N, C-alpha and C positions, 0 to 999 in steps of 0.2 A: 354719676358713674354707672349706676345700675340701669338708668334709662338708656344710656349709650350702649351698654352691653345687650340690652333687650332688642334694640334696633338692629345691632349687628347680627344677632341670632335670627331675627326675621328675614334679614337680607340673605343670610346663608341658606335658610330653609327654602326661600323662594328661588334661589339660584339652583339648588339641588333639584327642585321640582321641574323647573324649565329644562335643565340638562337631561333629566330622566325622560321627559316628553320628547325632547329632540332626538335622543338616542332611539326611542321607540319608533318614532316616525321614520328615522333614517333606515332602521332595519326593515320596516314594513315596505318602504319605497324600494329598497334594494332587493327584497325577496320577490316582488312582482316581476321585474325583468328577468330574474334568474328562472322563475317558473315558466315564463313564456319561452325562454331560450331552450329549456329542457324539452318542452313540448315540440318546438320546431325541429330540434335535433332528432327527437324520436320519430317524427314524421319523415324526415329526410332518410333516416336509417331504414324505415319500413319501405319506402319507395325504392331505395337502392337495392334492398334485399329482394323485393318483388321483381325488379328489373333483372337482377342476377339469376333469379329462378327461371324467368322466361328465356333469358339468353341461353342458359344451360339446357333447357328443354329443346330449344331450336337446334342447338349444336348436336344434341343426342339424336334428334330426328334426321338431321342432315347426314350424320355419320352412318345411320342405318341405311339411308338411301345409297350412299357411296359403297357400303359393304354389299348390299344386295346387287348393285350394278357390277361389282367385282365377280359375283357368282355368275351373272349372265355372261360376262366377258370370258370366264374360264370355259363355260359350256359351249359358247360360240367358237372359241379357238379349237376345242376338241372337234366340233362339227367341220370346221374348215380343214383340219388335219386329215379327216377321214376321206374327204372328197377326191384328192389326187389318186389314191389307191382304187377308189371306186371307178374313176374314169379309166384308169389303166385296165381294170378287169373288164369293163365293157368294150374297150378298144380292141382287146384281144379276140373278141367274138363278133364285133360289129364295126369292122374297120371303115366301112363306107358311111357310117353315121357321123361323119366329120363335123357337120354343122351343129348337131346336138351337143357333141362333146366340147366343141369350142365355146358354145354358149354357156355351158356349166363352168368351164374354166374361167371365162371372163366374168361371169356372175360372182364366182368365188373371189376373184381378185378385187372386184368392186366392193364386195362385203368386207373383205379384210382392210381395205383402205378406209371405208366408213368406220369400221371398228377402231382403227387407230385415231381417227378424228374424235371419237367419243360423243358424237351427237346422236341421241336416241332416235330422233325422227329420221335423219338420214340413214342411220344404221337399220332401222326397221324397214325402210323402203328397199335398201339393198338386200336385206335378208329375205324379203318377200320375193324379190326378183330371183334370188338364188333358189328359193323354194319352188318357184315356177319352172326354172331350168331343170331342177332335179325331177320334178314330175314328168317332164318330157323325156328325161333320160330313162326313168323307170318304165315309161310307156313304151319306149323303144325296146327295152329289155324283154318285154312280153312277147316280142316277135322272134326271140331266139331261145328256144327250149334248152339248148346246151348251156347258155349263159345262166338261165334261171336255175339250173341244176348245179352250177359251179359252187363248190364249197366256199371258196374265198369271197365270191360275190355275195353269197347269202350271209356270211358272217359280217361283212362290211355293212350290209343292209340292216342286219339286226342291231349292230352297234350304232348306226346312224339313227335308227328308230328310237333306241334308248336315249341317245343324246338329245334328240329333239323333244322327247318327253321331259328331260331335265331342263331344257331351255324354256319350255312352256311353264314349268313349275317355277323356275327362277324369275321369269317375266311377271307372273302373277304376284309373286311376293314383292318384287321391285315396285310394281305399280301400286300395291297396297301401301308401301312405305312412302311413295311419292304423293299419294292421295292424302296421307296423314300430314306430311309436311306442308303441302300446298294449303290444306284446310286451316292448319294452325297459323300460317303466315297471313291468311286473309282475315282472321278473326281479331277483334279488339280484346285486349290491348296488345297482343303479341305482334300485331301488324306495325305498331310503333317501334318496337324493338327490332323487328325484321328489317324495316326500311332504314333504320339508323345504323344497324350493324352489317348491312349488305346481304342479308339472306334473300334468296330469290327462289321463285317457284321452278320446279323441275318438270321436264317433259316426260310423258308416259311413253312406254316402249310397247308399241302395238305391232304384233305379228299377225300372220294369217290365222284364221280360225282353225281349231282342232279338226274340223270337218274337212279342211283343205290341206291336210298333211301331205308333205312331199313324198314320204316313204309309205308304200302300200304294205299291207299285212304280210308278214314273212310266210305265213301258212298259205296265203293266196298265191304267193309267188312260187311256192312249191307245188301248187296245184292241189292242195289238200282242202 
């Protein structure tokens, strides 16, 4: 009887050892896939966070470009609004300068049409043509002393000068924002996000140089 009980006790102890080893191996085998899963999940989260960071940076730069273009749009509208009054002032003193006046009017219409289209390259070309037409207009005004002394004409000239200064300042700021956006889009890894999410390079807005301004110095027009 004692021999039988001893055998049962040995069997029970052996079973407990085997069960303990089985549970230990099961826990070890289970923890390894869990660790790998956590590592993979962490990597995915980091990649997603980095992608989101680049996307937000691109959106910020694109919005800055759009905002700076709005500033140009406002200043060009102001420029276009001044021109009809300027033409009327010249017409009152130089009625036979019909061709020059019509050239300015047509150039203004072309510039306004290009502005509505929103294409920087086409708009820059139209604005440069308008600048050339205005230069001709002011050249004509030099032949009419009474026009040069007209208070309304001089005021319009002064306002146009100030507006063109603002256009040039807005253009430089816009081109700086476009440069930053285009540079970021071309660099890795932002280029991958840009191509995937539809970000595109923007065109620069190039006007005539400051040395080729359409409006002469007001003091010179007054003969000072």
